[in-house]
C-alpha positions in Angstrom: 54.6 20.0 -6.4 53.6 19.4 -3.0 49.9 20.4 -2.4 50.3 20.6 1.3 53.1 23.2 1.1 52.1 26.3 3.0 52.2 29.2 0.5 50.6 32.0 2.6 51.7 31.7 6.3 49.5 34.7 7.4 46.5 32.7 6.7 47.8 29.1 6.5 46.9 28.6 2.9 48.5 25.7 1.4 49.5 25.4 -2.5 46.7 22.8 -3.1 44.1 25.1 -1.7 45.2 28.0 -3.9 45.4 25.8 -7.1 42.0 24.6 -6.4 40.7 28.2 -5.9 42.2 29.2 -9.2 40.7 26.2 -11.0 37.4 26.4 -9.5 36.8 30.4 -9.9 38.8 30.8 -13.1 41.1 33.3 -11.2 43.8 35.0 -13.3 45.2 37.7 -11.1 46.9 37.8 -7.7 44.1 40.1 -6.7 41.6 37.6 -7.8 43.2 34.9 -5.5 43.3 37.5 -2.6 39.7 38.1 -2.9 38.7 34.5 -3.2 41.2 33.0 -0.4 42.8 36.1 1.5 46.1 34.7 0.4 48.6 37.6 -0.2 46.4 40.2 1.4 48.4 40.7 4.7 52.1 40.9 4.5 52.3 40.3 0.7 55.4 37.9 1.0 53.8 35.1 -0.8 52.7 37.1 -3.8 55.6 35.9 -6.1 54.8 32.4 -5.3 51.1 33.2 -5.9 52.1 34.6 -9.3 53.9 31.5 -10.0 51.3 29.3 -9.2 48.8 31.2 -11.5 51.3 30.7 -14.4 51.5 27.0 -13.8 48.0 26.5 -13.6 46.7 28.8 -16.3 49.6 27.5 -18.7 51.3 30.7 -19.1 
């Protein structure tokens, strides 16, 4: 897992930044990640990646 990998190119958010937000704020949904980071709120192409990260971090 590369923390520097850009997951949301629309807002230049990396995997590490998304993981940190999920852990810091206890995020559970793509919508919550979007509100906290703006990831997935422009074109939506990264939503499947965000869903996968949520599963990894939250142990689902």
